[in-house]
VOBA-1610 file (N, C-alpha, C; in pm, whole numbers, padded with zeros to 5 digits, always signed):
BEGIN
Met+04443-12461-05163Met+04348-12352-05176Met+04292-12351-05318Leu+04162-12326-05327Leu+04095-12311-05456Leu+04075-12162-05483Leu+04111-12117-05601Leu+04101-11975-05638Leu+03996-11960-05747Val+03887-11891-05715Val+03775-11875-05809Val+03774-11732-05863Phe+03767-11720-05995Phe+03761-11590-06061Phe+03617-11554-06095Asp+03582-11429-06071Asp+03456-11372-06119Asp+03480-11315-06259Ser+03373-11298-06334Ser+03384-11241-06469Ser+03447-11103-06466Ser+03417-11025-06363Ser+03467-10887-06355Ser+03619-10882-06351Ile+03684-10987-06303Ile+03830-10992-06299Ile+03887-11029-06434Leu+03833-11133-06496Leu+03888-11177-06625Leu+03862-11075-06735Cys+03753-11001-06726Cys+03726-10900-06829Cys+03826-10785-06824Gln+03895-10769-06712Gln+03996-10664-06701Gln+04125-10702-06773Asp+04147-10831-06794Asp+04272-10879-06855Asp+04241-11005-06934Leu+04185-10986-07053Leu+04131-11098-07130Leu+04235-11201-07171Arg+04359-11160-07187Arg+04465-11251-07234Arg+04563-11291-07124Phe+04536-11252-07000Phe+04627-11280-06888Phe+04768-11227-06914Thr+04777-11110-06973Thr+04908-11051-07002Thr+04948-10943-06901Gly+04857-10907-06811Gly+04888-10806-06710Gly+04983-10859-06604Thr+05041-10769-06530Thr+05140-10807-06428Thr+05082-10900-06324Ala+04964-10870-06272Ala+04905-10952-06166Ala+04881-11095-06213Ala+04830-11110-06336Ala+04805-11244-06389Ala+04935-11320-06410Arg+05038-11251-06457Arg+05166-11318-06481Arg+05232-11361-06350Val+05217-11278-06246Val+05271-11316-06115Val+05201-11441-06063Leu+05069-11445-06074Leu+04995-11560-06025Leu+05024-11685-06107Phe+05005-11676-06240Phe+05015-11794-06324Phe+05157-11850-06328Gly+05255-11764-06301Gly+05392-11813-06298Gly+05430-11877-06166Asn+05340-11868-06067Asn+05376-11917-05933Asn+05261-11988-05864Val+05170-12051-05941Val+05053-12114-05879Val+05093-12224-05782Arg+05210-12285-05803Arg+05250-12395-05717Arg+05319-12347-05589Val+05350-12220-05583Val+05414-12166-05464Val+05315-12156-05349Val+05189-12124-05378Val+05094-12096-05271Val+05062-12218-05185Pro+05024-12337-05235Pro+04981-12373-05370Pro+04833-12340-05390Val+04793-12327-05516Val+04654-12290-05544Val+04608-12360-05671Val+04480-12396-05675Val+04416-12451-05794Val+04317-12348-05845Val+04336-12302-05968Val+04247-12202-06027Val+04119-12271-06073Ala+04005-12217-06032Ala+03875-12273-06069Ala+03788-12161-06125Val+03738-12182-06246Val+03657-12079-06313Val+03519-12136-06344Pro+03411-12076-06294Pro+03277-12122-06329Pro+03254-12116-06480Glu+03182-12213-06532Glu+03155-12215-06675Glu+03077-12092-06719Val+02990-12041-06632Val+02917-11920-06667Val+03012-11803-06684Val+03123-11801-06609Val+03223-11695-06625Val+03292-11708-06761Val+03324-11831-06800Val+03386-11852-06932Val+03294-11799-07041Asp+03164-11830-07031Asp+03068-11784-07133Asp+03054-11632-07131Glu+03049-11575-07011Glu+03032-11430-06999Glu+03155-11355-07051Val+03273-11404-07018Val+03396-11339-07063Val+03413-11354-07213Thr+03379-11470-07266Thr+03387-11492-07411Thr+03295-11396-07484Asn+03174-11376-07432Asn+03081-11281-07494Asn+03132-11139-07483His+03197-11105-07371His+03258-10973-07354His+03366-10951-07460Phe+03446-11054-07486Phe+03548-11046-07592Phe+03481-11020-07727Arg+03374-11096-07757Arg+03305-11081-07886Arg+03252-10940-07903Glu+03191-10884-07799Glu+03135-10749-07809Glu+03245-10644-07828Arg+03355-10659-07756Arg+03465-10563-07771Arg+03528-10572-07910Leu+03542-10694-07960Leu+03600-10711-08094Leu+03506-10653-08200Ala+03376-10678-08188Ala+03279-10625-08285Ala+03281-10472-08284Lys+03292-10414-08166Lys+03297-10268-08156Lys+03425-10213-08218Ala+03538-10280-08192Ala+03666-10236-08249Ala+03663-10248-08401Arg+03603-10357-08451Arg+03593-10377-08596Arg+03509-10267-08660Leu+03396-10233-08598Leu+03309-10128-08652Leu+03380-09993-08649Thr+03450-09964-08540Thr+03525-09837-08527Thr+03630-09826-08636Leu+03701-09938-08663Leu+03804-09938-08766Leu+03743-09914-08904Thr+03631-09982-08932Thr+03566-09967-09063Thr+03517-09824-09086Glu+03456-09765-08983Glu+03405-09629-08997Glu+03520-09529-09011Ala+03628-09553-08938Ala+03744-09464-08948Ala+03804-09470-09088His+03807-09589-09147His+03864-09601-09282His+03776-09532-09386Lys+03644-09536-09365Lys+03555-09466-09458Lys+03583-09316-09455Lys+03599-09260-09335Lys+03629-09118-09322Lys+03764-09085-09385Leu+03862-09174-09366Leu+03994-09152-09424Leu+03987-09154-09575Ser+03904-09244-09634Ser+03893-09254-09779Ser+03832-09129-09839Ile+03742-09064-09766Ile+03682-08939-09815Ile+03786-08828-09814Leu+03866-08823-09706Leu+03967-08719-09695Leu+04085-08744-09789Val+04124-08870-09801Val+04240-08908-09885Val+04196-09022-09975Pro+04139-08990-10093Pro+04085-09094-10182Pro+04187-09199-10223Glu+04316-09158-10232Glu+04418-09254-10278Glu+04473-09341-10165Ser+04414-09332-10044Ser+04464-09413-09932Ser+04443-09562-09960Ala+04526-09644-09900Ala+04523-09789-09924Ala+04392-09849-09878Asp+04354-09959-09945Asp+04232-10030-09904Asp+04252-10091-09765Leu+04142-10103-09693Leu+04146-10163-09561Leu+04158-10315-09574Pro+04256-10377-09510Pro+04266-10523-09513Pro+04139-10584-09456Asp+04114-10709-09492Asp+03995-10777-09440Asp+03998-10773-09288Pro+03897-10714-09226Pro+03896-10708-09079Pro+03872-10845-09019Ala+03899-10856-08891Ala+03886-10985-08823Ala+03743-11036-08828Asn+03730-11167-08850Asn+03599-11232-08845Asn+03560-11249-08699Val+03457-11178-08657Val+03423-11173-08516Val+03388-11311-08461Glu+03305-11385-08530Glu+03262-11516-08477Glu+03378-11614-08471Leu+03461-11615-08577Leu+03575-11706-08579Leu+03674-11672-08468Glu+03705-11544-08452Glu+03800-11502-08349Glu+03745-11527-08209Thr+03613-11521-08195Thr+03552-11549-08064Thr+03570-11696-08027Val+03551-11783-08124Val+03574-11926-08099Val+03720-11950-08061Lys+03810-11886-08134Lys+03953-11903-08105Lys+03989-11848-07968Tyr+03925-11737-07928Tyr+03953-11680-07797Tyr+03911-11776-07686Arg+03791-11834-07699Arg+03744-11927-07596Arg+03839-12045-07583Glu+03884-12098-07696Glu+03978-12210-07693Glu+04108-12169-07625Ser+04155-12048-07654Ser+04278-11998-07594Ser+04263-11982-07443Leu+04148-11929-07401Leu+04121-11911-07258Leu+04125-12045-07185Leu+04059-12145-07242Leu+04057-12277-07178Leu+04196-12341-07177Gln+04274-12317-07282Gln+04411-12371-07287Gln+04498-12307-07180Gln+04484-12177-07160Gln+04564-12109-07058Gln+04530-12159-06918Leu+04402-12184-06893Leu+04362-12238-06764Leu+04412-12381-06746Ser+04406-12460-06852Ser+04454-12597-06847Ser+04604-12602-06822Ala+04678-12506-06877Ala+04824-12503-06863Ala+04867-12489-06718Val+04781-12431-06634Val+04813-12417-06491Val+04729-12515-06408Gln+04684-12624-06474Gln+04603-12727-06409Gln+04476-12670-06346Gly+04421-12567-06413Gly+04295-12510-06367Gly+04179-12599-06403Cys+04063-12571-06344Cys+03944-12651-06373Cys+03825-12559-06399Ile+03726-12612-06469Ile+03603-12539-06500Ile+03491-12595-06413Leu+03422-12506-06341Leu+03310-12547-06257Leu+03182-12544-06340Pro+03113-12657-06352Pro+02993-12661-06438Pro+02881-12573-06385Tyr+02786-12546-06473Tyr+02669-12468-06430Tyr+02603-12536-06310Pro+02560-12459-06211Pro+02503-12519-06090Pro+02365-12579-06115Asn+02332-12678-06036Asn+02200-12742-06042Asn+02109-12674-05940Ile+02042-12570-05983Ile+01953-12493-05895Ile+01822-12468-05967Ser+01711-12482-05897Ser+01580-12470-05960Ser+01544-12324-05988His+01459-12307-06088His+01409-12172-06118His+01333-12116-05999Gln+01264-12202-05923Gln+01187-12157-05808Gln+01277-12093-05703Lys+01393-12155-05676Lys+01486-12099-05578Lys+01545-11967-05627Ile+01574-11960-05757Ile+01630-11837-05812Ile+01529-11723-05800Val+01405-11750-05838Val+01300-11646-05832Val+01276-11603-05688Lys+01272-11698-05596Lys+01250-11665-05455Lys+01359-11572-05404Arg+01483-11603-05437Arg+01594-11520-05391Arg+01588-11382-05455Glu+01555-11378-05583Glu+01547-11250-05653Glu+01437-11162-05596Leu+01323-11222-05563Leu+01212-11145-05506Leu+01246-11094-05366Gln+01328-11169-05293Gln+01371-11125-05160Gln+01483-11023-05167Arg+01537-11003-05289Arg+01649-10911-05313Arg+01771-10948-05228Arg+01791-11081-05208Arg+01910-11127-05136Arg+02028-11127-05232Lys+02144-11084-05182Lys+02263-11080-05265Lys+02294-11220-05319Pro+02346-11224-05443Pro+02403-11113-05519Pro+02303-11035-05604Phe+02173-11053-05585Phe+02075-10973-05659Phe+02078-10828-05613Lys+02058-10738-05709Lys+02050-10595-05680Lys+01906-10557-05649Glu+01888-10435-05605Glu+01753-10386-05572Glu+01662-10387-05694Asn+01720-10370-05814Asn+01636-10369-05935Asn+01610-10510-05987Gly+01659-10613-05917Gly+01631-10751-05957Gly+01735-10814-06046Ser+01833-10738-06094Ser+01937-10796-06178Ser+02037-10873-06091Gly+02105-10967-06153Gly+02204-11045-06080Gly+02194-11194-06105Tyr+02120-11233-06210Tyr+02100-11376-06240Tyr+02232-11449-06261Arg+02320-11393-06345Arg+02448-11460-06372Arg+02538-11457-06249Asp+02529-11350-06170Asp+02607-11345-06046Asp+02566-11458-05952Leu+02437-11489-05948Leu+02391-11598-05861Leu+02446-11731-05910Leu+02450-11752-06042Leu+02504-11876-06095Leu+02652-11890-06060Ile+02725-11779-06067Ile+02867-11781-06027Ile+02878-11818-05880Trp+02796-11755-05797Trp+02800-11783-05654Trp+02766-11929-05624Glu+02666-11982-05691Glu+02627-12122-05667Glu+02737-12218-05711Ser+02808-12184-05818Ser+02920-12268-05861Ser+03029-12268-05755Leu+03058-12149-05700Leu+03157-12141-05593Leu+03109-12215-05468Arg+02985-12196-05432Arg+02930-12258-05311Arg+02939-12410-05317Ser+02928-12465-05437Ser+02935-12611-05451Ser+03070-12666-05406Leu+03174-12582-05409Leu+03307-12626-05366Leu+03311-12650-05216Thr+03216-12595-05142Thr+03215-12609-04996Thr+03131-12727-04949Phe+03070-12800-05044Phe+02983-12911-05005Phe+03063-13029-04948Ser+03189-13042-04987Ser+03272-13153-04940Ser+03416-13107-04932Gly+03499-13187-04869Gly+03640-13153-04857Gly+03663-13042-04756His+03790-13001-04747His+03826-12899-04649His+03906-12784-04710Glu+03922-12783-04843Glu+04004-12679-04905Glu+03945-12541-04877Arg+04035-12448-04852Arg+03994-12309-04840Arg+03969-12253-04979Val+03879-12155-04990Val+03840-12098-05120Val+03868-11948-05119Ala+03939-11901-05219Ala+03960-11758-05238Ala+03877-11714-05357Phe+03797-11610-05340Phe+03710-11559-05446Phe+03756-11418-05482Val+03795-11400-05608Val+03843-11270-05653Val+03736-11207-05742Thr+03683-11093-05699Thr+03577-11026-05773Thr+03591-10876-05759Ala+03574-10806-05870Ala+03571-10660-05866Ala+03430-10609-05838Asn+03334-10700-05834Asn+03195-10664-05807Asn+03173-10661-05655Val+03235-10563-05592Val+03234-10560-05444Val+03096-10527-05388Lys+03013-10456-05460Lys+02883-10416-05407Lys+02790-10535-05387Asp+02805-10638-05470Asp+02712-10750-05464Asp+02769-10874-05397Phe+02899-10879-05375Phe+02960-10997-05313Phe+03030-10969-05181Ile+03074-10845-05159Ile+03161-10815-05046Ile+03100-10705-04958Ala+03120-10721-04827Ala+03082-10617-04730Ala+03186-10616-04619Asp+03249-10502-04599Asp+03352-10488-04494Asp+03464-10591-04512Ala+03509-10607-04637Ala+03621-10694-04672Ala+03592-10842-04645Arg+03467-10877-04630Arg+03427-11016-04610Arg+03310-11047-04702Leu+03274-11175-04709Leu+03154-11211-04783Leu+03035-11133-04731His+02951-11087-04822His+02828-11022-04780His+02748-11119-04693Gly+02678-11068-04594Gly+02605-11151-04500Gly+02507-11246-04566Asp+02441-11203-04673Asp+02346-11290-04744Asp+02417-11414-04800Leu+02540-11395-04845Leu+02616-11506-04902Leu+02677-11592-04793Ala+02728-11528-04688Ala+02787-11603-04577Ala+02684-11699-04517Ala+02557-11658-04516Ala+02452-11742-04458Ala+02429-11869-04540Asp+02476-11873-04664Asp+02458-11990-04750Asp+02560-12099-04723Ile+02663-12070-04643Ile+02775-12163-04624Ile+02784-12204-04478Leu+02809-12331-04454Leu+02820-12382-04318Leu+02933-12314-04243Asn+03048-12296-04311Asn+03164-12231-04250Asn+03209-12116-04340Pro+03148-11997-04325Pro+03181-11886-04415Pro+03326-11840-04406Asp+03393-11866-04293Asp+03534-11827-04281Asp+03623-11906-04377Arg+03569-12012-04432Arg+03644-12093-04528Arg+03662-12018-04661Val+03576-11918-04687Val+03583-11842-04811Val+03642-11705-04783Glu+03752-11674-04852Glu+03819-11545-04838Glu+03797-11466-04966Val+03764-11338-04954Val+03731-11259-05073Val+03837-11151-05096Phe+03858-11122-05225Phe+03956-11021-05266Phe+03894-10938-05376Ala+03921-10806-05373Ala+03864-10714-05472Ala+03949-10704-05598Ser+04067-10767-05598Ser+04153-10764-05717Ser+04252-10879-05710Leu+04304-10916-05825Leu+04406-11021-05829Leu+04534-10973-05763Lys+04564-10844-05776Lys+04682-10786-05710Lys+04671-10804-05558Glu+04553-10783-05504Glu+04531-10797-05361Glu+04556-10942-05317Phe+04509-11038-05398Phe+04534-11179-05366Phe+04684-11210-05369Asn+04751-11161-05474Asn+04895-11187-05488Asn+04973-11131-05369Glu+04937-11012-05326Glu+05011-10948-05217Glu+04999-11026-05087Lys+04889-11096-05069Lys+04873-11172-04945Lys+04928-11314-04956His+04905-11379-05072His+04933-11523-05079His+05050-11562-05171Val+05090-11476-05263Val+05195-11515-05358Val+05327-11445-05330Ile+05326-11312-05328Ile+05450-11236-05314Ile+05531-11275-05192Pro+05469-11288-05073Pro+05550-11325-04955Pro+05620-11458-04971Arg+05562-11552-05048Arg+05622-11684-05065Arg+05738-11681-05163Leu+05739-11587-05257Leu+05846-11583-05357Leu+05980-11554-05293Asp+05985-11462-05198Asp+06110-11432-05130Asp+06163-11553-05056Val+06073-11629-04995Val+06113-11749-04921Val+06176-11851-05014Val+06110-11876-05127Val+06161-11974-05223Val+06295-11930-05280Asp+06307-11803-05316Asp+06432-11753-05373Asp+06547-11768-05273Arg+06519-11736-05146Arg+06625-11745-05045Arg+06668-11890-05025Phe+06572-11981-05023Phe+06604-12123-05004Phe+06690-12174-05120Asn+06650-12140-05242Asn+06727-12184-05360Asn+06869-12126-05358Glu+06883-12000-05315Glu+07014-11938-05308Glu+07102-12009-05205Glu+07044-12043-05091Glu+07118-12116-04989Glu+07168-12251-05043Leu+07079-12320-05114Leu+07116-12451-05166Leu+07220-12440-05277Arg+07209-12337-05360Arg+07310-12317-05465Arg+07447-12289-05403Asn+07448-12210-05296Asn+07575-12179-05231Asn+07641-12303-05172Ile+07558-12397-05128Ile+07612-12520-05069Ile+07656-12619-05176Ser+07571-12639-05276Ser+07596-12746-05373Ser+07663-12700-05501Gly+07655-12570-05530Gly+07708-12521-05657Gly+07618-12551-05775Asn+07497-12601-05748Asn+07405-12636-05856Asn+07267-12580-05826Ala+07190-12560-05932Ala+07049-12527-05914Ala+06979-12654-05864Ser+06862-12639-05805Ser+06797-12757-05747Ser+06646-12751-05764Asn+06586-12871-05761Asn+06441-12881-05764Asn+06386-12919-05627Val+06463-12893-05523Val+06423-12935-05390Val+06296-12863-05344Val+06286-12735-05373Val+06165-12661-05333Val+06041-12722-05398Ser+06050-12753-05526Ser+05937-12816-05594Ser+05903-12950-05530Trp+06005-13026-05496Trp+05982-13156-05433Trp+05910-13139-05299Ile+05952-13042-05220Ile+05888-13018-05090Ile+05742-12979-05110Arg+05716-12887-05202Arg+05578-12843-05226Arg+05490-12958-05269Glu+05544-13047-05353Glu+05463-13155-05408Glu+05443-13270-05310Asn+05532-13285-05212Asn+05529-13405-05129Asn+05498-13383-04981Val+05506-13258-04934Val+05495-13239-04789Val+05358-13278-04735Leu+05251-13263-04814Leu+05119-13304-04765Leu+05115-13454-04740Glu+05165-13533-04837Glu+05167-13678-04818Glu+05260-13717-04704Ile+05369-13644-04689Ile+05462-13672-04579Ile+05390-13651-04446Leu+05316-13541-04432Leu+05246-13512-04308Leu+05135-13614-04280Arg+05075-13666-04386Arg+04968-13764-04366Arg+05019-13893-04304Asp+05148-13917-04317Asp+05209-14035-04254Asp+05252-14009-04111Glu+05239-13883-04065Glu+05283-13846-03931Glu+05165-13839-03834Glu+05190-13872-03710Glu+05089-13859-03605Glu+05086-13713-03558Leu+04979-13642-03592Leu+04974-13499-03565Leu+04904-13464-03434Lys+04836-13561-03373Lys+04755-13524-03257Lys+04837-13463-03144Tyr+04960-13513-03123Tyr+05041-13461-03013Tyr+05105-13326-03049Ala+05107-13294-03177Ala+05162-13165-03219Ala+05058-13054-03213Val+04931-13087-03238Val+04830-12982-03252Val+04722-12984-03145Ser+04703-13095-03076Ser+04592-13104-02982Ser+04619-13023-02856Pro+04517-12955-02804Pro+04534-12879-02679Pro+04523-12968-02555Val+04483-13093-02572Val+04472-13184-02457Val+04586-13285-02463Pro+04632-13338-02348Pro+04753-13420-02343Pro+04746-13549-02423Asp+04638-13625-02411Asp+04630-13755-02478Asp+04496-13766-02549Pro+04481-13696-02661Pro+04349-13688-02725Pro+04311-13818-02796Pro+04184-13853-02795Pro+04137-13966-02875Pro+04117-13923-03020Gly+04087-14017-03106Gly+04052-13985-03243Gly+04171-13973-03335Ser+04145-13924-03453Ser+04246-13914-03559Ser+04264-13769-03600Phe+04390-13726-03608Phe+04426-13591-03651Phe+04511-13606-03777Trp+04464-13556-03890Trp+04539-13577-04014Trp+04538-13452-04101Ala+04646-13433-04176Ala+04661-13316-04263Ala+04576-13333-04388Ser+04483-13239-04411Ser+04395-13249-04528Ser+04432-13152-04639Glu+04506-13044-04604Glu+04543-12946-04707Glu+04658-12860-04658Ile+04749-12826-04751Ile+04850-12724-04723Ile+04790-12591-04765Val+04760-12507-04669Val+04701-12377-04700Val+04805-12283-04761Ser+04926-12284-04704Ser+05034-12201-04758Ser+05167-12250-04705Phe+05273-12225-04784Phe+05410-12245-04737Phe+05460-12110-04688Asp+05501-12103-04562Asp+05535-11976-04500Asp+05684-11952-04487Asp+05764-12059-04481Asp+05909-12041-04471Asp+05979-12173-04501Leu+06096-12164-04560Leu+06182-12279-04588Leu+06323-12239-04549Lys+06386-12321-04467Lys+06518-12284-04418Lys+06607-12408-04408Ile+06732-12394-04456Ile+06833-12497-04439Ile+06911-12464-04312Thr+06904-12552-04213Thr+06973-12524-04087Thr+07113-12584-04083Ser+07138-12688-04164Ser+07273-12744-04173Ser+07282-12829-04299Ala+07403-12852-04345Ala+07425-12934-04464Ala+07562-12999-04457Arg+07570-13126-04496Arg+07697-13198-04498Arg+07709-13272-04630Arg+07830-13274-04684Arg+07854-13349-04807Arg+07871-13497-04776Leu+07816-13578-04863Leu+07830-13722-04851Leu+07945-13771-04937Asp+07996-13890-04906Asp+08109-13945-04982Asp+08075-13958-05130Glu+07950-13994-05160Glu+07913-14011-05301Glu+07887-13878-05371Gly+07903-13767-05300Gly+07892-13637-05365Gly+07762-13564-05342Gly+07664-13630-05280Gly+07538-13563-05254Gly+07543-13482-05125Leu+07430-13438-05080Leu+07422-13357-04959Leu+07315-13414-04865Val+07339-13407-04737Val+07234-13430-04640Val+07206-13295-04575Cys+07082-13249-04592Cys+07044-13115-04545Cys+06938-13127-04437Ala+06958-13057-04328Ala+06854-13042-04227Ala+06770-12921-04265Val+06641-12941-04284Val+06551-12839-04337Val+06433-12821-04242Ile+06393-12697-04223Ile+06270-12668-04149Ile+06171-12603-04246Val+06057-12666-04261Val+05951-12615-04346Val+05840-12562-04255Arg+05811-12434-04269Arg+05697-12378-04196Arg+05580-12364-04291Ala+05467-12419-04252Ala+05350-12418-04339Ala+05224-12405-04256Ser+05123-12341-04316Ser+04990-12338-04255Ser+04914-12460-04308Val+04871-12546-04218Val+04815-12675-04257Val+04674-12689-04201Asp+04581-12727-04289Asp+04444-12755-04246Asp+04441-12898-04193Val+04417-12913-04063Val+04418-13044-03998Val+04274-13086-03970Ser+04236-13204-04020Ser+04103-13258-03993Ser+04108-13345-03868Ile+04003-13339-03789Ile+03997-13409-03661Ile+03871-13494-03660Asp+03888-13626-03646Asp+03774-13718-03641Asp+03771-13787-03505Ile+03660-13773-03432Ile+03644-13835-03301Ile+03505-13896-03292Asp+03498-14023-03248Asp+03366-14087-03241Asp+03291-14042-03117Glu+03164-14076-03114Glu+03075-14024-03010Glu+03112-14073-02871Glu+03156-14198-02858Glu+03191-14252-02727Glu+03313-14182-02669Asp+03417-14164-02752Asp+03535-14092-02706Asp+03501-13949-02667Tyr+03417-13890-02746Tyr+03376-13752-02715Tyr+03303-13745-02582Arg+03213-13838-02560Arg+03130-13837-02440Arg+03213-13862-02314Asn+03321-13942-02328Asn+03401-13980-02211Asn+03520-13888-02184Asn+03536-13782-02264Asn+03653-13695-02249Asn+03607-13551-02237Tyr+03606-13500-02114Tyr+03557-13365-02089Tyr+03639-13260-02163Glu+03773-13275-02162Glu+03859-13175-02227Glu+03833-13168-02376Val+03808-13282-02438Val+03777-13285-02581Val+03644-13216-02607Arg+03546-13241-02520Arg+03416-13176-02537Arg+03430-13025-02530Glu+03510-12977-02435Glu+03531-12834-02420Glu+03596-12774-02544Tyr+03688-12850-02604Tyr+03764-12797-02717Tyr+03684-12802-02847Leu+03616-12914-02870Leu+03554-12935-03000Leu+03407-12894-03005Gly+03337-12908-02893Gly+03198-12864-02891Gly+03097-12967-02935Gly+03140-13082-02989Gly+03044-13184-03031Gly+03115-13297-03104Pro+03056-13418-03107Pro+03119-13530-03177Pro+03110-13513-03327Gly+03196-13579-03401Gly+03191-13572-03546Gly+03326-13540-03606Ser+03327-13449-03701Ser+03450-13416-03773Ser+03470-13265-03776Trp+03593-13220-03749Trp+03625-13078-03751Trp+03751-13058-03834Asn+03779-12936-03868Asn+03908-12904-03926Asn+03948-12764-03880Glu+04078-12746-03864Glu+04131-12619-03816Glu+04269-12599-03877Val+04304-12473-03905Val+04434-12443-03964Val+04536-12420-03854Phe+04649-12490-03863Phe+04758-12477-03766Phe+04885-12433-03839Ala+04964-12348-03774Ala+05097-12314-03825Ala+05193-12419-03771Leu+05252-12498-03862Leu+05339-12608-03823Leu+05482-12584-03870Ala+05575-12632-03791Ala+05716-12637-03832Ala+05752-12784-03848Ile+05788-12824-03971Ile+05822-12962-04002Ile+05973-12971-04023Ser+06041-13038-03933Ser+06186-13054-03945Ser+06215-13185-04018Met+06300-13178-04122Met+06330-13296-04203Met+06478-13301-04236Asp+06528-13421-04252Asp+06660-13443-04310Asp+06640-13492-04452Leu+06696-13422-04549Leu+06681-13456-04690Leu+06815-13498-04748Ile+06814-13602-04830Ile+06932-13638-04909Ile+06913-13581-05048Val+06996-13482-05083Val+06990-13419-05215Val+07098-13483-05301Asp+07063-13525-05423Asp+07160-13598-05505Asp+07275-13508-05548Ala+07377-13571-05601Ala+07502-13500-05633Ala+07481-13388-05733Ala+07384-13406-05824Ala+07360-13304-05926Ala+07277-13188-05870Gly+07230-13203-05749Gly+07148-13098-05689Gly+07013-13084-05756Ser+06966-13194-05820Ser+06844-13184-05899Ser+06722-13242-05830Gly+06737-13300-05713Gly+06620-13356-05648Gly+06653-13425-05517Val+06547-13475-05452Val+06560-13543-05322Val+06548-13692-05343Ser+06644-13768-05291Ser+06640-13913-05306Ser+06581-13983-05184Ser+06587-13920-05065Ser+06526-13979-04946Ser+06507-13870-04841Tyr+06426-13902-04739Tyr+06400-13803-04635Tyr+06362-13874-04505Asp+06376-13801-04395Asp+06327-13844-04264Asp+06268-13722-04196Val+06149-13738-04140Val+06088-13632-04059Val+06139-13647-03916Thr+06198-13543-03862Thr+06254-13549-03727Thr+06164-13487-03622Gln+06078-13393-03662Gln+05990-13328-03564Gln+05881-13251-03635Val+05761-13251-03576Val+05650-13166-03621Val+05595-13096-03498Glu+05588-12963-03502Glu+05536-12890-03389Glu+05463-12765-03436Thr+05371-12717-03351Thr+05302-12592-03383Thr+05392-12475-03347Val+05375-12365-03421Val+05455-12245-03396Val+05362-12126-03392Ser+05401-12025-03321Ser+05323-11901-03317Ser+05362-11815-03436Asp+05273-11725-03474Asp+05299-11636-03589Asp+05416-11542-03561
//
């Protein structure tokens, strides 16, 4: 999943020190999620920092002047912060924090002035009735570019609900810009995103680690290994018989993205002579499965036509249960080998 921040969210917590930001940034690999910030948002938030700092500096200077009149012997005011220098440092710090969680910056979109003016004159969102919304459109176009290829789901967090959101979904003007608008999920706050995609996963991970500690007596990196490798593991598996609604489907069914990890459970564990463990594990995950079927197969298979609606390429999210046997080393620090024993769809 790609997580895109609007300026309105970052301006609420410029240093990522709030609870919601700490919950997300401390657990980005649990979802898993890639943080993506439009470059226009970086510029807008940096300017917001500069304006707030300049205002605070002026307030401090004026307050000290009043204090000096009331108390002439009061201490001199230390040199106040250099606004331009601190602004440069803030931008660098912001980019470093995003880099630390493997975040990426989305470049300014390639859109003509003619298209921008046409949209503004039509008052299509994210433009307001008074015509403002130029930077909001650039943010939207940066996000929209993520849907041009690939199959990753996109989460957009914005406090600007009037111009981006309607009835807890993308505003209709924006949904019309995307081939598959359901691919983009919107949230009015970072807390709201965490409550749906991060918090539920933390309990699962904690329980799995506790189970493994009870068995091995050691802390383990098994959860991290599963998160990092399960997509590649699934790509080696034949998924058509697990997810297809028809008995013997043509074409290729392959895992393109792990949307979320929903449950991790150790069903059995045995100690090996060399001191390691063999653990039977069930991983429940929501997986975006891509389906490729050529035109001839589509034309000759009525059930496939009924299911897919046309030849080409599709993708759909399935809830899968992946059963695996893992060999955990004696130190409990990682997985040395694995076997997939079963992949099947599960109901919620």
